[in-house]
N, C-alpha and C positions, 0 to 999 in steps of 0.2 A: 504494500500500500504506500503510495507516495504522499507527499505533503499536500498536493493539490486535490487529492481525492476527497470528495465531500461525503458525509454520512447521509444515509437516507433519513427521511422524516420519521420512519418507524423506529430507527435506532436512536435518534435524538429524543423521541418521545419516551422510549424505554429508559434511557439514562436519566431523563428529567424526572420520570415517575419514581425511579429508584432513589434519586437524590431527595425528592420531596418526602418520600416515605421515611428515609433515614433521618431527615431533619425533624419530622413529626415525632418519631420514636424517641430521638434524643431530647426534644423539648418536653415530651411527656415524662421521661425519666428525670429530667431536671426539675419539673414540677413536683414529682413524687419526693425527690430528695429535699426540696425546699419545704414541703409539707412536713416531712419527718424532722427537719431542723427546727422549724417553727414549733412543732409539738414538743420537742425535747427542751427548747428554750423556755416555753411556757410551763412545762411540767416542773421546772425548778421553782416557779413562783406560785403556781396554782395546783390544785388537785388534778390528777391525771384525767379524770372525766371532764372537768371544766377546760383543761388544755385541749383535749380532743374536740370539744364543742367549739371552742374559739377557732381552732384550726379549720374545722369543717365550715364554720360560718364565714371565715375568710375566703375559702375556696368558693363558696356559694356567691359571695359578693363579687369576687373576681369574675366568676362565670356570668353573673347578671350584667356586670359592666361590659364585658366583651360582647355579650349578646346585644346590649343596647347600642354599642358603637356599630356593630354589624348591621343592625336595623337602620340606624341613621345613615350609614354609608350606602346601603342598598335601597333606600327609599326612592320610589319612582317619582320623577318630576310631575308636578301638577300641570294638566293641560291649561293653557291660557286661552280664555275666550273673553271677548269684550263684554258681552251681556251679563255673564255670571259674575264677572269681577266687579262690575259697578252695582249690581243689584244688592248685595249685602250691605254696602256702604249706604245706599239709599234707605234700606230698612233700618239701619242703625241710626241714621239721622232722623227718620220718622219716629223711632222709639225714643230717642233723646228729646225730641220736641214734646212728645207726650209726657215724658217723665219730668219735664220742667214745671209741672203742676205743683204749686207750693203745698197744697193740701196733702198730696201723695208723699211729698218729701217730709212733711211734718209727721205723718203717720209712721213712716219708716223710722224716723228718728225717735219717736215716742215708743214704738213697739218693734224693736229690732228682732226679737225672738219670733214673734208672730210673722214678721215679714220673711224671715229665713225659712220658717216652717211652711208657709204658704208657697214660697218659691220652690222649695224642695218637693212638696206634694204635687204642684203643678208640673214640675219637670218630669216626675215619675209618671204621672197620668198622661202627659203629652207624649212621652217616650214610649209608653206601652200601648196606647190606644190610637188607632188610625183615625177613628171618628172624632176623638177629642182634638187631635192634631189639625184635622180639616176645619173643625168648628173654631178653634183658636186662630187659625190662619185667616179665615173669613172675618172673624171679629177684629183681628189686628189690622186687616186691610181697611175695614170700615172705620176704625178708630184713627188710622193714619190719614184717612181722607178728611176726617173731622178736625184733626189738630192743625 
């Protein structure tokens, strides 16, 4: 074989696959050794069961962090359309105009617990029932026309 001979794509794929597998195995073994080291370090200061729990919790937190980063990286881009991008801002403006009512603001300030409970119940109801969602949508459109 001369220096100018190129490897086939199958050979390159096989070598790349072997390299990736060896890297993953080495990384996994490194994580195991780090876990053992963390456990042994914690076992000097805590009971062994608590040290194991802290080590497992650390691995769980690391796994959740890696999963969250992977989800953020692989998140598909949102399609941009002119009508749907402007519509929520119009609805927000209409809602903010309706909420400028001083009586409503005073009620919320006087009864914050009731306001939160009402909002939570309405959110669950609207999220669960299609009919309630349609009724609320027609009501909010009629109110935004009035405001």
